[in-house]
C-alpha positions, 0 to 999 in steps of 0.5 A: 563489493564496497566499490560495486555498491558505492557505484550503485548509489551514485547515479549521474544527473538526468538530462533537462528537467526530467526527474527519476521516479521516487523510490517506493518505501514499504513497511511490512509486519513480520509474519512467517505465514506470509510469502513476501513479494518484493519488486527489485530492479537492475538500476538501484539496490533494494534495502531490506531492514529487519528488527534484529540481525538475521542468524542465517540467509539461504537463497536460490538464484542469488549470490554475494559474488558479482562475478558468480553466475546468478541473476540477483546480487546480495550484499550483507555483512554478518551481524548487520540488521540489513541487506541489499539486493539488486538484479543483474538481469532484466528478468531476474527472479530469486528466493531468499529465506531469512532465519530470524529469531528461530523463524523462517521468513520467505522473500521472493524477489523479481524485477518489475517496472516499480521496484521498492527502494527499501523495505522495513520489516517490523515486529508485530507478535499478533500480525494478521490476527484480529486482536492486534488489528483491533487494538491498533485501529480504533475509531479515533485512529480512523478519523486521524487517517481520514484527516491525513488523507484529506491534507496529503497534498498540502503536507506533501508540498510543504513537508514531503518527509512527513508522508514517506510512509503513505502510499498514494495513487490517483486511479480515476476509476469510475463505477457506473450506476443508472443515473450517477457515477462513483469515481475513485479520484485518490486512494491512500494506504496506511500500512501499520493500520492496514487501511485504505482511504478512498476519495470519491467523486460522486456525480449525479447525471439525473434530474432527481437527487440520489440518497445513499447510506454513507456507512454502507459504502464498500469496494469490491476487489476481485470477488471479495467485498470490503465494507467501510470501516469509517466514512465522511460523506453527506449521503446526498448527491443533488441533481446535476451536481458533484459531491466528494466523499471519503471512506476507509476499509480496514483489514478483511471482513473477518478482522485479519490483515488484508495487505491490499495494494493501492494498485488494485482495481476498485469497484465502488459500492454505493447503496442507495436509500429507497424512496420510502426509507429514511437516511440514517445519519451517524451520531 
């Protein structure tokens, strides 16, 4: 078993200048009401880290013996806080029930093109409930997240180890309005705060300025609307010009965790201010 795992961790060099994709590192709150979907691969192990050693592991389509007929291989030693899994088949799927502190956590494993390299489960006694989320995400915290998103590129270049907990995607998805467009240039996910930060490019294609209300920015994901929890935007798009705006959404409108992925499709809502209305600037 040890030899097998060692072979998984040591991979040959890539030809030319090609680099392997960076592994995805996740942090998730422990919540027995959630069924966790964890993407894995046949090429490298995915390590699951828990705050304490599991008291029992029960699985389907998963084995500790590489010679046993099961699509997913698991490595775990009793008393250890972590375990590793790897797919043995390109279409492998498995379910693992982790018994931890007299609670059962259900983990579903499936092969995808973008597997997780590691997942750290952290304790949050009120995970998914509004008091914990509100306590964790204060206005000062949201301002700090906006600043982290704005400086992400610079920090990533100079201190890459400092951004490993931040998920990032550049979808360049555009929402078309009558005389302007709103493009999601970048989206960042800060998991402990359950917050997505959006960088927008607002382009006015008309001859008149567009006035909008920054604090009413929102995104539609599927059939659900998520209003801004904070915004940094001017509220004005000059004629034939582009401006940049940042805003964040946190949790669900009801105050619970949303656990939204940066891979979603985002439809940006930019509420215009009517001609006879006044722009309300935040104090």
